[in-house]
N, C-alpha and C positions, 0 to 999 in steps of 0.2 A: 504492500498500498504507501501511495505517495503521502508528504504532509498533510496534504489537504482532503485526507480521509480520515481524519481524529474525527470530525464530527460523526462519521459511521459509527465509530467506538463508541460515541455518547447515546447513539440510539440504541445500539446492544445492551448498553449496561442499562439504560434506563428501561428497556422493554424486559431485560430481568428482571427488574426491579419490581415494577408494578404490573408487571403480564397483561398490559394493555396499550395498545398502540394509541387510542384517545388522551391517555392520561402521559403517555409519554410525549405526545404533540404538545398539551398542556405543558407540560415542566419543561421542556424545551424552547416554547416558543416557536413550536415548527407548524404547519397545515398536518392534518392527516395524509392526504398524497405525498406530501416529502418524505413523511415515517416511513410509507410503505414502499415508496421508491428505495430509501436506506436500506431498508430490509430486502429488498429483492437484491442490491448491489451486494450485503453483505451472503444472502445468502451462494449467490454466483461466486464470490470469493472463496468460500469454504465449501462449496459442492455440497451443501447439507440444509434442508428446511430451516434449522436453527431453533425454529418456533411456533408450534403448530395449535392452532387454535381449537378450542376444546370449552366444555362449558365451565370450566372455573378460571378461562380468561387463555393468554396466550403463554403456553406452556413449554419450557426449554427441552431440545433432545439433549440426547446425552453429552453431544459432542459441544454443543454451547453450556451445558454444565462444567465440561473440563476446560471450556474456554475463560470462562468470568473471572477470574484470578489473574489471569494475565492479561485480558482487557484492561482491568482496574488498574492494574500496575503500569498499562502503559500509560493510561491516563493521566494519572497521579505522575509519571516521571514527565509525561507532557508539559503538566502543570508546572512542576520543580522547574523546568530547565527555560521554559518560556517565560516563567514568571507571570502569567495571566491566571486570571479568575475572570468567571462570566460576572459581569455586574449586574444588578438586580435592580430594576426599577418597578416600584411597587405601583405607581401610575400607569404605567405602561400593560404590566404581565397581566395574564389573564390565568393564570397559575392556579390550579388546585391544590390548597395544602389538607390536609387530613389529620385530625387533632384526637389521639384518644383521650377520654374523659366519663368520670360519672354524670349520672343524671343531675346530682347537686351542683355540680362547676358548670352543665348545662344553664341551670338556673341561675347561679350567682356569676359566673364569668361571662357566658357567651353573648348575653345582650349587649353589656357594655362594648366587648371585644368586636362585634359587629357594628356596632354603632360607628367605632373610630375607624374600623375597615372601610366603612362606605367612607370616610373623611379624606381619606389618605392612599386607597388602593382602591377603587369603587368597581375594579373590574376582578380583583381577586375573586375565588369560590373557596369554600370551607366544606369539607365533608366530616361531621362529627362520629368516632367510631367507639364503640363500649370498652372499656378497659377491661381485659381478659388475659387469659395464660397465654395467649399468643403475642400480645404486645411488645415484648422484648423482638420475637422474631422480625414483626411487623418494623421497627424503629431500625432493627440493624440493616434489614434489606431495603430501608425507604420507602416501603408503602404506606408508613406513616410519618411524619414530620416531629409530631411533638404530642409527649404523654402528661396528661396535669393532674395530680391527684397524690393520695398518700400511699406509694408503691414502694416500699422496702427491700424488695425483692429486686427491683433492678439497681444493681451494684456494678458488677464490674462490665467494665465497656461502655458506661454510659455518664454523662455530665449531667447535673442537678441543678436547680437553682430555686430556693426557696423564695415562694409567692407570698405566703400569708400566714398565720399561726391560727389555728381552729381550736376551739373547745366546744363542750357539750352543754345541752338545755334538755329540760324536758317538756314536753307538748302534750296539754291534756285539752280536751272538752269545754270551752266556755259554758257549758251547761253542766259538766260534771257534778254528782250530786253529793260528794265527799271532799273534793278538792276546789277551792275557789278563790283564795288569799294566798296559799303559798303549797309547798309540798314538802313534809316533814321525810325524816327517815323509815317512819313507820309505815306511813302511806305509799311510800316507795315500795317498801316490801311486802305490802298488805294488797296492792293493789293489780290487777292484770295488764301483762306488758306485750305490746306488738314489737318486735324486732326485725329491723331490716339488715338484710344479708349481702352485700355489694361489694364488687371487687374497686378498690381507690378510694376504701374511706376507711376513718380510723376504729372501726366498730369493734374491732377485735381487741384493740388497747381497752375502750370500756368493758368487756368481756373478761380480759383477762385482770383488771384493778379491781372490778366488782368481786371476782373471786378471790385473788388476794385479800382483799379485805373482809371475807369471810359474809359478802353480802348476798342474798338469794333474790333472782328476779323470778315473778311467774307469769313464764312466758305460755301467752295463750294463742299467740299468732306471729307466723315467721312469713315475711313478704322480700323480693327479691331485689326491690328499687324503693326509691320515694317519690317518684312518681304520682302526682295524686294522694299518697298516704294523709296527707294533712287534713283533706277532706273527708277521708274516711275517721281520721281519730273525732274530727268533730261532731260526728254521728253515733260515736260509741262510747265507752267508759273505759278504755283503754289510754295506758300511757304509751308515750312513744319518746325514746332519747335520741333527738337529730342534733347537725352540728347547728350551732348559734348562728352562723351567717343562713343558714337558710330558714332557721325560724327569722331571720332581719329580711329577708326577700319576702317569706310569705305573709309576714305582719299585715292586717287588714284585708287579708284576702279571705278572711273564712272565720266561724266562731269557735277559737280556741285561743287559749293562752300558754304562756312559756315561764317555766320556772328554772332557778338554776337546780341542778343536781345537788341531791341533799349530803354527798358524797365527794370528797376531793377527788378528782380524775387530772390526770395529765393531758395537757396540750400536745400536738402533732402538727408538723406544717405540711401544708400543700404546697405539694412542688412541680415544676416542669422538668421534664427528662427527657434528654436527646441523645443518640450513639455517636462514637467519638470520630465514626466515618463521617459524620456532617456537621461535626462542630465547627468547621472553617467554611462552609457552603453559605455563600452570600445570602441567597434567599431564607433559608434556616436562621441564620442569624439575623435577619431581619425581624422576622416572626418573634421568635425568642423575645429580641428587645422591645416589640409592642407589645406582648402580654406581660414582661416586668414593669413596663415603665406604665400600661394601666394598670395595674395593681398598687404602684408606688402614690401615684397621684390619687388613687382611690384610699389612701392611708394604710394600705394591707401589709407594708413590708415590716 
């Protein structure tokens, strides 16, 4: 290949990461026909389909799997030798960023982030993905740009930045027959609780700390996420322990009250995480800075 064909290697790398011609076009600011032409040239060069369309996307062939590390090494070497990095212009870019986050972060962070994006990057798109056991693989492969939440399992190979501190409150219906002016330890243990178990939150901290203090919760209902849970609570006599920031967002939007948890619980940090492969990527760096600045302006950090 001659030096002008470095763009083809970038297309190879992006298709391998995203498993999608359309997403590759968005990321590289190319038209889909141009990506298809580049793939055609790559296939002719290597005498192999390289990527085959399946129900799950453009899956690499065994030859493509064997080439990917060499392709990435070549791109990194070119970047070092030429001293060039693709500039990222948020006002002109139509890139789709993919952010893994909890349903709480969708309520607490996304509205403000979306307003800011419309001001400074009106063509940018966002795809929100749930936090899951696959989040680390998504970040490493580039199929996700950021993960936001309490994710202590993201350690080796990942950078992180604290966005804000979080602690818990108890939510009860405004019409609760036994809890009106405050919540006592005796009431906390006597009443039935709803428990939300979801990836990327600090609910395990609550469970572990209550167990350490010998405090028992009468869990009557387990649900997988926080979406709509407040409006369920207002119609029952259940208690729900939730992050304070979620309580602040929901304040005034239903008939419920929030009280301090009547036991000491540790705080935890909500962080944004990204893989070291994309630490110096201009677009990823811009997105991280935007999120951090937004939280700082809100007095969160």
